[in-house]
N, C-alpha and C positions, 0 to 999 in steps of 0.2 A: 345698225348702222354704225360705221366707224366713226371715232370721236372727231377726226379731222374732217369728215364729210359733214357731220353735225355742225361744226364750227363755220364752215364754208356756207351751208344753208342759212344758217343764223345770221351771218354777216354779210350775204351776197348784196343786200341792198346798199349797205355802207360801202363794200367794196366798189360798186358801179358808181355810186355818187362820188367817191374819191377819185375814180378814174376820169368822170366827167369834168371835175374841177381842174385836174391836171390839163385835159384837152383844151380847157378853155384859155390856157396861157399861151399867148401867140409867140412861141419860142422859134422864130424864124431866123435860124443863124445866118443866113445869107444876106441879110438885110440890116445895116448898122442901126437903123431906128429901133430895132429890137433888142439891142444890147441889154438894157434894163429888164426886159421879158425873159432873156436868156438867164440873167442872174436869178430873178425871181423864180423861174422854173427849176434852177439847178437847187435852190433853197428848198423848194417845195419837194424834190426829189429826195434830198437829205433828210427832211422831215419825215417822209413816208418810209425811208430805210429804218430810222430809229424807232419810229412807232411800230414798225414790223418786228423788232426784236434785235436788229443789229447792235454788237457791242460798241461800235463806233461808225461815224459816219462824217465825212468832212467834204466841203467844197473846196476844191484846189484851184488856185488861181493858174492860168497859162497866159501864153502870148495871145491866144484867141479867146475862146469862150472856156467858162470854167469846167472842169472834170468833177464829176461827183463820185467819191469812193466811199464804200461801205464794207464791213466785214463781220461775219458772225463766227467765231472758232468755237467748235464744239469740243474737239479733241485735236490738239496740235500734232498728235502722232498720226492722224488719219490724212488722206488725200485731200488736196484743196479742189474745191469746185469754183471756177470763175464763171461768172454770168455777166454778160456785156449786153448794154443797149444804150440807145442814145435818146435824148429828151428834146433834142431840135427836130424842127420840121422844115420841110420845103416851102419855098413861097406859094402862095394861094392863087396867084394870077394865072389865068384870066379868070376874075371874078364872076363873070356872067356865065361860066361853066357851073357853077355850085348851085344847087336846088336851095340850099339853106346857108347861112353864114357859116364859113369853114371853122370858126371857133366858137360856135353854139351846137354843141353836140346834139343830134337828133337820132332817136331810136325808131327804127322802121323794120318791122317783122323781126324783132329781137336782135336787130344788128345795129351797131353804133356808127353813125357817120360824122366824121369831123376830121379836120387836118391833123394827122398823127394817131388816128384810132387804129390803123392797121400798119403804120410804119413811123414811128417804132415805139410810142408811148404805150399803146395797149399791150404790146408784147412785154416788154420789160415790166410793165406793172403788174402782169400776171405773175411775173417771177417774185416780186416784192410780196404779193399777197399770198402766194405759195409759201415763202418764207415765214411770213406772219403765222399761217395756219399751223405750220410745223412747230413754230417756237411756242406759240399760245396754247396748242394741245399736246405739248411735250413729246412729240411724235418724231424727232429727228433722229 
């Protein structure tokens, strides 16, 4: 088995739990009452990037919600790969359409249901964990 695959298998439960924690943050950008949640989520994303092996990560203030930037430079002479994702989510109303609370992730048949699990926290978190796997296994 490839070393990166072994790392993924060994850490998949941790990866899942870390994603579930991120999904629990109600980072609803369209509602001013979630401004603090947006900051909290940005800080959590920054931490996940640093833990994954980024050389630097920062939360950058804007006129709106903060932007999180991270980088890992392997060889400055090589092309740059840019990965974009967003950590904010859409409002959850109407709540009566939810089977479970939107910020309490539920796993059904191996699928994660929560606000942001498919757009976009789940997707960008996959990229963070791919970076971690490559860095920690020295397979970049």
